C-alpha positions in Angstrom: 30.2 -17.7 -15.3 30.8 -18.5 -18.9 33.7 -18.8 -21.3 34.0 -18.4 -25.1 35.0 -21.7 -26.6 35.3 -22.0 -30.4 32.9 -19.1 -30.9 30.4 -20.5 -28.5 29.4 -19.8 -24.9 30.2 -22.4 -22.3 28.7 -22.1 -18.9 30.5 -23.1 -15.7 29.5 -26.5 -14.2 28.0 -25.0 -11.1 24.2 -25.1 -11.4 22.1 -22.0 -11.1 20.2 -21.7 -7.8 16.8 -23.3 -7.9 13.7 -21.8 -6.4 12.1 -23.9 -3.7 8.4 -24.9 -4.0 7.6 -22.7 -1.1 9.3 -19.7 -2.7 7.4 -20.4 -6.0 4.1 -20.4 -4.0 5.0 -17.1 -2.4 5.8 -15.6 -5.8 2.5 -16.8 -7.2 0.6 -15.3 -4.3 2.5 -12.0 -4.7 1.6 -12.0 -8.4 -2.0 -12.7 -7.7 -2.1 -9.9 -5.1 -0.5 -7.5 -7.7 -3.3 -8.2 -10.2 -6.0 -7.8 -7.6 -4.6 -4.6 -6.3 -4.2 -2.9 -9.7 -7.4 -4.2 -11.2 -9.6 -3.1 -8.3 -10.7 -6.6 -7.6 -9.8 -6.6 -3.8 -12.6 -7.3 -1.3 -12.7 -6.3 2.3 -13.2 -8.7 5.2 -14.6 -5.9 7.4 -17.5 -3.7 6.5 -16.6 -0.1 5.6 -16.7 2.3 8.5 -18.7 4.7 6.3 -21.6 2.3 6.6 -22.1 3.6 10.2 -22.5 7.2 8.9 -26.2 8.4 8.9 -25.6 11.6 7.0 -26.4 12.0 3.3 -23.2 13.9 2.6 -24.7 16.8 0.7 -21.5 17.9 -0.9 -21.1 20.7 -3.4 -19.4 19.9 -6.7 -16.2 21.5 -5.4 -16.3 19.5 -2.1 -17.0 16.3 -4.0 -14.0 16.8 -6.3 -11.8 17.8 -3.4 -12.8 14.7 -1.3 -12.3 12.6 -4.4 -8.8 13.9 -4.8 -7.9 13.2 -1.2 -9.4 9.7 -1.3 -7.5 9.0 -4.5 -4.3 9.8 -2.6 -5.4 7.5 0.2 -6.2 4.8 -2.3 -2.7 5.2 -3.8 -1.3 4.8 -0.3 -3.0 1.5 0.1 -1.8 0.3 -3.3 1.8 1.1 -2.1 1.1 -0.6 1.2 0.2 -3.8 -0.6 3.4 -3.6 -2.6 5.6 -2.9 0.5 4.1 -5.7 2.6 4.3 -8.2 -0.3 8.0 -7.3 -0.7 8.6 -7.6 3.0 6.9 -11.0 3.3 9.0 -12.3 0.4 12.3 -11.2 1.8 12.2 -11.4 5.5 13.6 -14.5 7.3 12.1 -13.6 10.7 9.0 -15.7 11.2 7.5 -13.1 13.6 8.0 -10.2 11.2 6.7 -12.4 8.3 3.4 -13.0 10.2 3.1 -9.3 11.0 3.5 -8.3 7.3 1.0 -10.9 6.2 -1.6 -9.9 8.8 -1.0 -6.2 8.1 -1.4 -6.8 4.3 -4.8 -8.4 4.9 -6.0 -5.4 6.9 -4.6 -3.1 4.2 -6.7 -5.0 1.7 -9.7 -3.7 3.7 -8.4 -0.2 3.4 -7.8 -0.7 -0.3 -11.4 -1.9 -0.9 -12.9 0.9 1.3 -11.1 3.7 -0.5 -12.0 2.1 -3.9 -15.7 2.0 -2.9 -15.6 5.6 -1.6 -14.0 6.8 -4.9 -16.9 5.2 -6.8 -19.4 6.9 -4.5 -17.8 10.3 -5.1 -17.7 9.8 -8.8 -13.9 9.8 -8.8 -11.4 7.3 -10.4 -8.2 5.7 -9.0 -4.9 7.2 -10.0 -3.8 6.5 -13.5 -0.3 6.0 -12.3 -1.1 3.1 -9.9 1.2 0.6 -11.7 4.1 3.0 -11.3 3.3 3.6 -7.6 3.1 -0.1 -7.0 6.3 -0.9 -8.8 8.2 1.8 -6.9 6.9 0.7 -3.5 7.7 -2.9 -4.2 11.2 -1.9 -5.2 11.7 -0.1 -1.9 10.8 -3.3 -0.1 12.0 -2.5 3.3 9.8 -0.1 5.3 9.1 0.5 9.0 7.2 3.8 8.4 3.6 3.2 9.4 4.0 6.3 11.6 4.4 8.4 8.5 1.2 7.0 7.0 -0.6 7.7 10.3 0.5 11.3 10.2 -0.6 11.6 6.6 -4.1 10.3 7.4 -4.3 12.7 10.3 -3.7 15.6 8.0 -6.4 14.4 5.6 -9.0 14.3 8.4 -8.6 18.1 8.7 -8.7 18.6 4.9 -11.8 16.6 4.1 -15.1 18.6 3.8 -16.7 18.9 7.3 -19.9 17.2 6.1 -18.2 14.3 4.4 -18.5 12.0 7.4 -18.4 8.9 5.2 -14.9 9.6 4.0 -13.9 10.8 7.5 -15.0 7.5 9.0 -12.9 5.5 6.6 -9.8 7.6 7.1 -10.2 7.5 10.9 -10.3 3.7 10.9 -7.4 3.5 8.6 -5.4 5.8 10.9 -6.2 3.6 13.9 -5.1 0.5 12.0 -1.8 2.1 10.9 -1.0 3.0 14.5 -1.6 -0.6 15.6 0.5 -1.9 12.7 3.4 0.3 13.7 3.2 -0.9 17.3 3.0 -4.6 16.2 6.0 -4.1 13.9 8.1 -2.8 16.7 7.1 -5.6 18.9 8.0 -8.1 16.2 11.5 -6.7 15.9 11.2 -4.2 13.0 14.0 -1.7 12.9 13.6 2.0 12.2 15.1 3.1 8.8 18.2 5.3 8.7 17.4 9.1 8.7 18.6 9.7 5.1 16.3 7.0 3.9 13.4 8.4 5.8 14.1 11.8 4.3 14.2 10.3 0.8 10.9 8.5 1.4 9.2 11.6 2.7 10.3 13.5 -0.5 8.9 10.6 -2.7 5.7 10.6 -0.7 5.3 14.3 -1.3 5.6 13.8 -5.1 3.1 10.9 -4.9 0.5 12.7 -2.9 0.7 15.9 -5.0 0.5 14.0 -8.3 -2.1 11.4 -7.3 -4.5 14.2 -6.1 -4.9 15.1 -9.8 -3.9 11.9 -11.7 
């Protein structure tokens, strides 16, 4: 609060809330994660599932562009996952949920690096709108919708070219991880979002997937 006194601003005596050292550390970690996510500097702790594929992926130009568009969408999904988990870890007061979000974020980093690598192999680029997707996802902040991501990845398995086994292996492992994240979140006490919020998020996801396929 402030008052105008003799043409000047005078603030109330009550001090502004101060950030604790722990909160500052968390903010710095979140900022570092943001930079790594958007710059493509993330590294996976697990080897890419595509390394187990023995096929040469003899894709036509059309198949390669199509696979690149689908994997770009998947990469955007992992950019958003990083933002969501970072926002959750910053705001939750439940220690069990906080541990879940931090563990899930580390595994999502694997997904981010795998999809980034596959984009490079396909001669495709990440979405030009990644900063926008990240900011929007961070703003949402509260999500318990791993099941939606799992369903999205299931649909991509059927859309990828039949002989693109390297991309299929990555998406299949991501789908398995997302299912496990959903189960872990429920066990840790995460609540399902209200139906209108889920509808709004599905609509936003539709816009994101359609746009990211091309941009």
